[in-house]
KEMARPA-153128 format. One line per 4 residues: number of its first residue (from 1); for each residue x, y, z of N, C-alpha, C. Coordinates in steps of 0.2 Angstrom, whole numbers, plus 5000, padded with zeros to 4 digits. Layout:
N
NUM	X,Y,Z,X,Y,Z,X,Y,Z; ...
***
This chain:
316
1	5159,5226,4406,5166,5228,4404,5170,5230,4410; 5176,5227,4410,5180,5228,4416,5182,5236,4416; 5182,5239,4422,5184,5246,4422,5191,5247,4421; 5193,5252,4418,5200,5253,4416,5204,5258,4421
5	5200,5263,4424,5203,5268,4428,5198,5269,4434; 5201,5268,4440,5197,5270,4446,5200,5276,4449; 5195,5281,4450,5197,5287,4453,5195,5287,4461; 5200,5288,4465,5199,5288,4472,5200,5295,4476
9	5195,5297,4479,5196,5303,4483,5196,5301,4490; 5201,5304,4494,5202,5301,4501,5207,5295,4501; 5211,5294,4496,5215,5288,4495,5220,5287,4501; 5222,5292,4504,5228,5291,4509,5225,5288,4516
13	5219,5288,4517,5216,5285,4523,5217,5277,4523; 5215,5274,4529,5216,5267,4530,5212,5263,4524; 5206,5265,4523,5202,5261,4518,5205,5263,4511; 5207,5269,4509,5210,5271,4503,5216,5267,4501
17	5221,5266,4506,5227,5263,4505,5226,5255,4504; 5222,5252,4508,5220,5245,4507,5217,5244,4500; 5212,5249,4498,5209,5248,4492,5213,5248,4486; 5218,5253,4486,5223,5254,4481,5227,5247,4480
21	5229,5244,4485,5232,5237,4485,5228,5232,4481; 5221,5232,4483,5217,5227,4480,5215,5228,4473; 5214,5235,4471,5213,5236,4464,5219,5235,4460; 5225,5237,4462,5230,5236,4457,5232,5229,4457
25	5231,5225,4462,5232,5217,4461,5228,5214,4456; 5222,5217,4455,5218,5215,4449,5219,5218,4443; 5225,5222,4442,5227,5225,4436,5223,5231,4434; 5220,5234,4439,5216,5240,4437,5220,5246,4439
29	5219,5251,4434,5223,5257,4435,5219,5262,4440; 5223,5265,4445,5220,5269,4450,5223,5276,4449; 5219,5281,4450,5221,5288,4451,5219,5290,4458; 5224,5291,4462,5223,5293,4469,5224,5301,4470
33	5219,5304,4473,5219,5311,4474,5221,5313,4481; 5225,5317,4482,5227,5319,4489,5228,5327,4489; 5227,5330,4495,5228,5337,4495,5235,5339,4496; 5240,5334,4498,5247,5336,4500,5251,5330,4497
37	5254,5331,4491,5258,5326,4488,5264,5324,4492; 5267,5329,4495,5273,5328,4498,5272,5325,4505; 5267,5326,4508,5265,5322,4514,5263,5315,4513; 5258,5314,4508,5255,5308,4508,5258,5304,4502
41	5261,5307,4497,5264,5303,4491,5268,5298,4493; 5273,5298,4497,5278,5293,4499,5274,5287,4501; 5268,5288,4505,5265,5282,4508,5261,5279,4502; 5258,5283,4498,5254,5280,4493,5258,5276,4487
45	5264,5279,4486,5268,5275,4481,5270,5268,4483; 5269,5266,4489,5271,5260,4491,5265,5255,4490; 5259,5257,4489,5254,5253,4489,5252,5249,4482; 5256,5251,4477,5255,5248,4470,5261,5247,4466
49	5261,5242,4462,5267,5242,4457,5267,5248,4452; 5273,5249,4450,5274,5255,4445,5270,5254,4439; 5266,5259,4437,5262,5259,4431,5255,5259,4432; 5253,5256,4439,5246,5255,4440,5243,5261,4444
53	5247,5266,4447,5245,5271,4451,5248,5278,4449; 5243,5282,4448,5244,5289,4447,5242,5293,4453; 5247,5297,4456,5245,5301,4462,5244,5309,4460; 5239,5312,4461,5237,5318,4459,5236,5323,4465
57	5239,5328,4465,5238,5333,4471,5233,5338,4468; 5227,5339,4472,5222,5343,4470,5218,5345,4476; 5216,5352,4476,5211,5354,4481,5204,5351,4479; 5201,5348,4484,5194,5345,4482,5189,5350,4479
61	5190,5356,4480,5185,5361,4478,5188,5365,4472; 5193,5362,4469,5196,5365,4462,5192,5361,4457; 5186,5362,4456,5181,5358,4452,5183,5357,4445; 5187,5362,4442,5189,5362,4435,5194,5356,4435
65	5199,5356,4440,5204,5350,4440,5200,5343,4441; 5196,5344,4446,5192,5338,4448,5188,5335,4442; 5185,5339,4438,5181,5337,4432,5186,5334,4427; 5192,5337,4426,5196,5334,4421,5198,5327,4423
69	5199,5325,4430,5200,5319,4432,5194,5314,4431; 5188,5316,4433,5183,5312,4432,5181,5310,4425; 5183,5315,4420,5182,5313,4413,5185,5307,4411; 5191,5305,4414,5195,5300,4412,5193,5293,4416
73	5189,5294,4421,5187,5288,4425,5181,5284,4423; 5182,5277,4424,5176,5273,4424,5173,5272,4430; 5176,5272,4436,5173,5272,4442,5176,5277,4447; 5172,5280,4451,5174,5286,4455,5172,5284,4462
77	5176,5284,4467,5175,5282,4474,5177,5288,4479; 5172,5289,4483,5173,5295,4487,5174,5292,4495; 5180,5293,4497,5181,5291,4504,5182,5296,4509; 5181,5303,4506,5183,5308,4510,5178,5309,4516
81	5181,5311,4522,5177,5312,4528,5181,5314,4533; 5177,5318,4538,5181,5321,4544,5177,5319,4550; 5180,5319,4556,5177,5318,4562,5176,5324,4566; 5180,5329,4564,5179,5336,4568,5180,5341,4563
85	5178,5347,4565,5178,5353,4560,5184,5357,4562; 5187,5360,4557,5193,5365,4558,5193,5370,4552; 5190,5376,4553,5190,5381,4548,5186,5379,4542; 5188,5379,4536,5184,5378,4530,5183,5370,4529
89	5187,5366,4533,5186,5359,4533,5180,5357,4538; 5174,5360,4536,5168,5359,4540,5164,5353,4537; 5159,5351,4541,5155,5345,4539,5151,5347,4533; 5148,5353,4533,5144,5355,4527,5148,5354,4520
93	5154,5357,4520,5159,5357,4514,5161,5350,4513; 5163,5346,4517,5166,5340,4516,5161,5334,4515; 5156,5334,4519,5151,5329,4518,5145,5330,4514; 5144,5337,4512,5138,5338,4508,5140,5341,4501
97	5143,5347,4502,5145,5351,4495,5149,5347,4491; 5155,5344,4494,5159,5340,4489,5156,5334,4486; 5153,5329,4490,5150,5324,4487,5144,5326,4482; 5141,5331,4483,5136,5333,4478,5139,5336,4472
101	5145,5339,4472,5148,5342,4466,5151,5336,4462; 5154,5331,4465,5157,5326,4461,5152,5321,4458; 5147,5320,4462,5141,5315,4459,5138,5319,4453; 5137,5325,4453,5134,5329,4448,5139,5328,4442
105	5146,5329,4443,5151,5328,4437,5151,5321,4435; 5150,5316,4439,5150,5309,4437,5144,5308,4433; 5139,5311,4434,5132,5310,4430,5133,5313,4423; 5136,5319,4424,5137,5323,4417,5142,5319,4412
109	5147,5316,4415,5152,5312,4411,5151,5305,4410; 5145,5302,4412,5143,5295,4412,5148,5291,4415; 5150,5292,4421,5154,5288,4424,5150,5281,4426; 5153,5276,4425,5149,5269,4426,5147,5268,4433
113	5151,5270,4438,5149,5269,4445,5152,5274,4449; 5148,5276,4454,5150,5281,4459,5149,5278,4466; 5154,5277,4470,5153,5273,4476,5155,5278,4482; 5151,5279,4486,5152,5284,4492,5151,5281,4498
117	5156,5283,4503,5156,5280,4509,5153,5285,4514; 5148,5283,4517,5144,5287,4522,5145,5284,4529; 5140,5283,4533,5141,5281,4540,5135,5277,4543; 5136,5273,4547,5130,5269,4550,5128,5272,4556
121	5121,5271,4558,5119,5273,4564,5118,5281,4565; 5116,5284,4559,5116,5291,4560,5109,5294,4559; 5104,5289,4557,5097,5292,4556,5094,5295,4561; 5095,5293,4567,5092,5296,4573,5096,5301,4577
125	5102,5302,4575,5106,5307,4578,5105,5314,4576; 5099,5317,4576,5097,5323,4573,5100,5329,4577; 5103,5328,4583,5107,5333,4587,5114,5333,4585; 5117,5329,4581,5124,5329,4579,5125,5332,4572
129	5129,5337,4572,5131,5340,4565,5134,5335,4561; 5138,5331,4563,5142,5326,4559,5136,5321,4556; 5132,5318,4560,5127,5314,4557,5122,5317,4552; 5120,5323,4554,5116,5327,4549,5119,5328,4542
133	5126,5330,4543,5129,5332,4537,5130,5325,4532; 5131,5320,4536,5132,5313,4532,5125,5312,4528; 5120,5312,4532,5113,5311,4529,5111,5316,4523; 5113,5322,4524,5112,5327,4519,5116,5326,4513
137	5122,5323,4514,5126,5321,4509,5123,5316,4505; 5121,5311,4508,5117,5305,4505,5112,5307,4500; 5108,5312,4503,5102,5315,4499,5104,5319,4493; 5109,5323,4494,5112,5327,4488,5115,5322,4483
141	5118,5317,4485,5121,5312,4480,5115,5309,4476; 5110,5306,4480,5105,5303,4476,5101,5308,4471; 5101,5314,4473,5098,5319,4468,5102,5320,4462; 5108,5319,4463,5113,5321,4457,5114,5315,4453
145	5115,5309,4456,5117,5302,4453,5113,5297,4456; 5107,5296,4453,5102,5291,4456,5105,5284,4457; 5109,5282,4453,5112,5275,4454,5118,5274,4458; 5120,5280,4461,5126,5279,4466,5125,5274,4471
149	5131,5271,4473,5131,5266,4478,5133,5269,4484; 5129,5269,4490,5131,5272,4496,5132,5266,4501; 5138,5266,4504,5140,5262,4509,5140,5265,4516; 5137,5262,4521,5136,5264,4527,5139,5260,4533
153	5146,5261,4534,5149,5256,4538,5149,5258,4546; 5149,5253,4550,5150,5254,4557,5158,5256,4558; 5160,5255,4564,5167,5257,4564,5172,5252,4561; 5176,5255,4557,5181,5251,4553,5188,5252,4556
157	5191,5246,4558,5197,5245,4561,5202,5242,4558; 5209,5243,4559,5214,5240,4557,5221,5243,4560; 5226,5240,4558,5232,5243,4561,5234,5250,4559; 5230,5252,4554,5231,5259,4551,5225,5264,4553
161	5221,5262,4558,5215,5266,4560,5217,5271,4565; 5212,5275,4566,5213,5280,4572,5208,5279,4577; 5206,5272,4578,5201,5270,4583,5204,5266,4588; 5206,5259,4586,5209,5255,4591,5216,5257,4593
165	5220,5260,4588,5226,5262,4589,5226,5268,4594; 5221,5273,4593,5221,5279,4598,5219,5276,4605; 5214,5272,4605,5211,5269,4612,5217,5266,4615; 5221,5261,4612,5226,5258,4615,5232,5262,4618
169	5233,5268,4614,5238,5273,4616,5235,5276,4622; 5229,5278,4623,5226,5281,4629,5226,5276,4635; 5224,5270,4633,5224,5265,4639,5231,5263,4641; 5236,5264,4637,5243,5263,4639,5245,5268,4644
173	5243,5274,4643,5245,5280,4647,5241,5281,4654; 5235,5280,4653,5230,5283,4658,5228,5277,4663; 5229,5278,4670,5226,5273,4674,5219,5272,4675; 5215,5277,4673,5208,5277,4673,5205,5279,4666
177	5199,5276,4664,5197,5277,4657,5189,5280,4658; 5187,5285,4655,5181,5288,4656,5176,5284,4651; 5170,5283,4654,5164,5280,4650,5159,5284,4649; 5157,5286,4643,5151,5290,4642,5145,5286,4641
181	5139,5288,4644,5133,5284,4643,5134,5277,4646; 5138,5276,4651,5139,5270,4654,5143,5265,4649; 5145,5267,4644,5149,5262,4639,5144,5258,4636; 5137,5259,4635,5132,5255,4633,5131,5255,4625
185	5134,5260,4622,5133,5261,4615,5135,5255,4611; 5131,5253,4606,5133,5247,4603,5136,5248,4596; 5141,5244,4594,5144,5245,4588,5145,5238,4585; 5146,5237,4578,5147,5231,4575,5153,5232,4571
189	5159,5232,4574,5166,5234,4570,5167,5229,4564; 5170,5232,4559,5172,5228,4553,5179,5229,4551; 5182,5224,4549,5189,5225,4547,5190,5229,4541; 5195,5233,4540,5196,5237,4534,5197,5232,4528
193	5200,5227,4528,5200,5222,4522,5193,5220,4520; 5189,5219,4525,5182,5217,4523,5178,5222,4519; 5178,5228,4521,5175,5233,4517,5178,5234,4510; 5185,5234,4510,5188,5235,4504,5187,5229,4499
197	5186,5223,4501,5184,5217,4497,5177,5218,4495; 5172,5221,4499,5166,5223,4496,5166,5228,4491; 5170,5233,4492,5170,5238,4486,5173,5235,4480; 5178,5231,4480,5181,5228,4475,5175,5224,4471
201	5171,5220,4475,5166,5216,4472,5161,5221,4468; 5159,5226,4472,5154,5231,4469,5157,5234,4462; 5163,5235,4462,5166,5238,4456,5166,5233,4450; 5167,5227,4452,5168,5221,4446,5161,5219,4444
205	5156,5219,4449,5150,5216,4447,5144,5221,4448; 5138,5219,4445,5133,5224,4446,5129,5222,4452; 5125,5227,4455,5121,5226,4461,5115,5230,4460; 5110,5227,4463,5103,5230,4463,5102,5234,4470
209	5107,5234,4474,5107,5237,4481,5111,5244,4480; 5107,5250,4481,5110,5256,4481,5113,5259,4488; 5110,5256,4493,5112,5258,4500,5114,5251,4504; 5120,5251,4506,5121,5245,4510,5124,5246,4516
213	5122,5244,4522,5124,5245,4528,5129,5239,4530; 5136,5242,4531,5141,5237,4532,5143,5236,4539; 5143,5229,4541,5144,5228,4548,5148,5221,4549; 5152,5221,4554,5156,5215,4556,5151,5210,4559
217	5154,5204,4561,5150,5198,4563,5148,5199,4570; 5151,5204,4574,5149,5204,4581,5146,5211,4583; 5141,5210,4588,5139,5217,4591,5142,5218,4598; 5146,5223,4599,5149,5225,4605,5147,5231,4607
221	5147,5232,4614,5146,5239,4617,5153,5242,4617; 5153,5248,4618,5159,5252,4619,5163,5249,4625; 5160,5248,4630,5164,5245,4636,5167,5238,4634; 5163,5234,4631,5166,5228,4629,5172,5228,4624
225	5172,5233,4620,5177,5235,4615,5184,5237,4620; 5183,5241,4624,5188,5243,4629,5191,5237,4633; 5186,5233,4635,5188,5227,4639,5192,5222,4635; 5190,5221,4629,5194,5217,4624,5201,5220,4623
229	5202,5226,4622,5208,5230,4621,5213,5229,4627; 5210,5230,4633,5214,5229,4639,5216,5222,4640; 5212,5217,4638,5214,5210,4638,5220,5209,4634; 5219,5211,4628,5225,5210,4623,5231,5213,4625
233	5230,5219,4628,5236,5223,4630,5239,5220,4637; 5235,5216,4640,5237,5213,4647,5238,5218,4652; 5233,5223,4652,5233,5228,4657,5226,5229,4660; 5226,5232,4666,5220,5233,4669,5219,5241,4670
237	5213,5243,4670,5211,5250,4671,5205,5251,4674; 5204,5257,4678,5198,5258,4681,5193,5262,4677; 5187,5260,4676,5182,5263,4672,5179,5268,4677; 5178,5274,4674,5175,5280,4678,5169,5283,4673
241	5163,5281,4675,5157,5284,4672,5157,5292,4672; 5157,5295,4667,5157,5303,4667,5150,5306,4665; 5148,5310,4670,5141,5314,4668,5142,5318,4662; 5137,5318,4658,5138,5321,4651,5139,5329,4652
245	5137,5332,4657,5138,5339,4657,5146,5340,4659; 5149,5336,4662,5156,5336,4663,5160,5334,4657; 5157,5329,4654,5160,5327,4647,5160,5333,4642; 5155,5337,4642,5155,5342,4637,5160,5348,4639
249	5161,5349,4646,5166,5354,4648,5173,5352,4646; 5174,5345,4647,5181,5342,4645,5182,5343,4637; 5176,5341,4633,5177,5341,4626,5178,5348,4623; 5175,5353,4627,5176,5360,4625,5183,5362,4625
253	5187,5360,4630,5194,5361,4630,5198,5357,4625; 5196,5350,4624,5199,5346,4619,5198,5349,4612; 5193,5352,4610,5191,5355,4604,5197,5360,4602; 5200,5363,4606,5205,5368,4605,5211,5364,4602
257	5212,5358,4603,5218,5355,4601,5218,5354,4593; 5224,5353,4590,5224,5352,4583,5220,5346,4581; 5221,5340,4585,5218,5334,4584,5214,5332,4590; 5208,5334,4591,5205,5333,4598,5204,5326,4599
261	5204,5324,4606,5203,5317,4608,5195,5316,4607; 5191,5321,4609,5184,5320,4608,5181,5327,4607; 5176,5328,4604,5172,5334,4603,5165,5334,4606; 5162,5339,4607,5155,5339,4610,5150,5336,4605
265	5152,5337,4598,5147,5333,4593,5148,5326,4594; 5154,5323,4595,5155,5316,4595,5152,5313,4602; 5152,5317,4607,5148,5315,4613,5141,5314,4612; 5138,5319,4608,5131,5318,4606,5130,5311,4602
269	5135,5310,4597,5134,5305,4592,5135,5298,4596; 5139,5298,4602,5140,5292,4606,5134,5290,4609; 5129,5294,4610,5122,5292,4613,5118,5287,4609; 5120,5287,4602,5116,5282,4597,5120,5276,4595
273	5116,5271,4595,5119,5264,4593,5122,5264,4586; 5128,5261,4585,5131,5261,4578,5129,5254,4575; 5123,5253,4574,5121,5246,4572,5116,5247,4566; 5114,5242,4562,5109,5243,4557,5103,5246,4559
277	5100,5250,4554,5094,5254,4555,5088,5249,4554; 5089,5244,4550,5083,5240,4547,5080,5243,4541; 5082,5249,4539,5079,5252,4533,5082,5249,4526; 5089,5247,4527,5092,5244,4521,5095,5238,4522
281	5097,5235,4516,5101,5228,4517,5108,5229,4520; 5110,5224,4523,5117,5224,4526,5121,5219,4521; 5127,5219,4522,5132,5215,4518,5130,5208,4519; 5128,5206,4525,5126,5199,4526,5119,5197,4522
285	5115,5202,4521,5109,5201,4518,5110,5199,4510; 5116,5202,4508,5117,5202,4500,5123,5196,4499; 5124,5192,4504,5128,5186,4504,5136,5188,4505; 5137,5194,4508,5144,5196,4509,5145,5195,4516
289	5147,5189,4519,5148,5188,4526,5155,5190,4528; 5155,5195,4532,5162,5197,4535,5163,5192,4541; 5169,5189,4541,5170,5184,4546,5176,5186,4551; 5179,5191,4549,5185,5193,4553,5183,5196,4560
293	5185,5193,4565,5182,5195,4572,5187,5200,4575; 5184,5205,4579,5188,5210,4582,5194,5208,4586; 5193,5204,4591,5198,5202,4595,5204,5199,4592; 5202,5194,4587,5207,5190,4583,5211,5195,4579
297	5208,5200,4576,5212,5204,4572,5216,5209,4575; 5214,5212,4581,5217,5217,4584,5223,5214,4588; 5223,5207,4590,5228,5203,4593,5234,5203,4588; 5234,5204,4582,5239,5204,4577,5244,5210,4578
301	5241,5216,4580,5245,5222,4581,5245,5225,4588; 5242,5222,4592,5241,5225,4599,5248,5225,4603; 5253,5221,4600,5259,5220,4604,5263,5227,4605; 5261,5231,4600,5265,5238,4601,5263,5242,4607
305	5258,5240,4610,5256,5243,4617,5257,5238,4623; 5260,5233,4622,5262,5228,4627,5269,5230,4630; 5270,5228,4636,5276,5229,4640,5282,5227,4636; 5282,5221,4633,5287,5218,4630,5288,5219,4622
309	5283,5224,4620,5283,5226,4613,5283,5220,4608; 5287,5220,4603,5287,5215,4598,5289,5208,4600; 5292,5208,4606,5294,5201,4609,5288,5197,4611; 5282,5201,4612,5276,5197,4614,5272,5195,4608
313	5274,5196,4602,5271,5194,4596,5269,5187,4596; 5263,5185,4593,5261,5178,4592,5261,5177,4584; 5263,5171,4583,5262,5169,4575,5255,5168,4573; 5253,5171,4567,5247,5170,4565,5247,5167,4558
***
């Protein structure tokens, strides 16, 4: 039976916004939950035709209100996640307690599908609070909703991300660029559209795979990613290897900022490759071949960091 109402937590992020567009194009009703309607509502309202999108303001720990929303949903999708901790928005609350709570409510009200976004390459990062919270969240979900579908993506990029756009912003300003662990950490970046199409497919079709590692078509080191961005920006920068003890001192100060450039926990996480663990099927294994290549896609929006701006745009 075609689902009638898809409930999305974390709808205002890059995946959420693209997913709303894809769902509503298929005439599926979407309820998007946001913490701040005045700040995020105007963005979300542009993602769908009138009548297909309801935007609800709610604190994710107002479980009475959350349960009322889940009661009306056929599919529940959790995209909520953080990269650094600030006050009560800590890893345990966001990555463990919240997914555990909503998966239990979904089981209670017989929601047909619960899809949760976790992260790739976290199994070995036992010294990272972020990685451990993500893994504990997966365990909690499986205990509450055994048929939940858990997606573990590598870095997701697009014009709306906080990865390529942040890096190009830094590369545009700084004459030197620090490399942690020699820039050898491996990633398999995937475009936001690819993972959204996978989620759409999982919503519309049944699957036997409950954990899927989501990867793009290329394996790139962190240094190779930076080199590709510099090539697209038509700039040159000096790479400077940073000893980890110095990196940790720098990160201690960065953590004071409202939106840190990097944290001590992220430095720990960068030690581990962001590639398939081999424990689970990847999207390629289940016939979902992501073909969008990193350099080709970033080229479509990198003009914003070039000297001539929009006048350097290429037709695609």
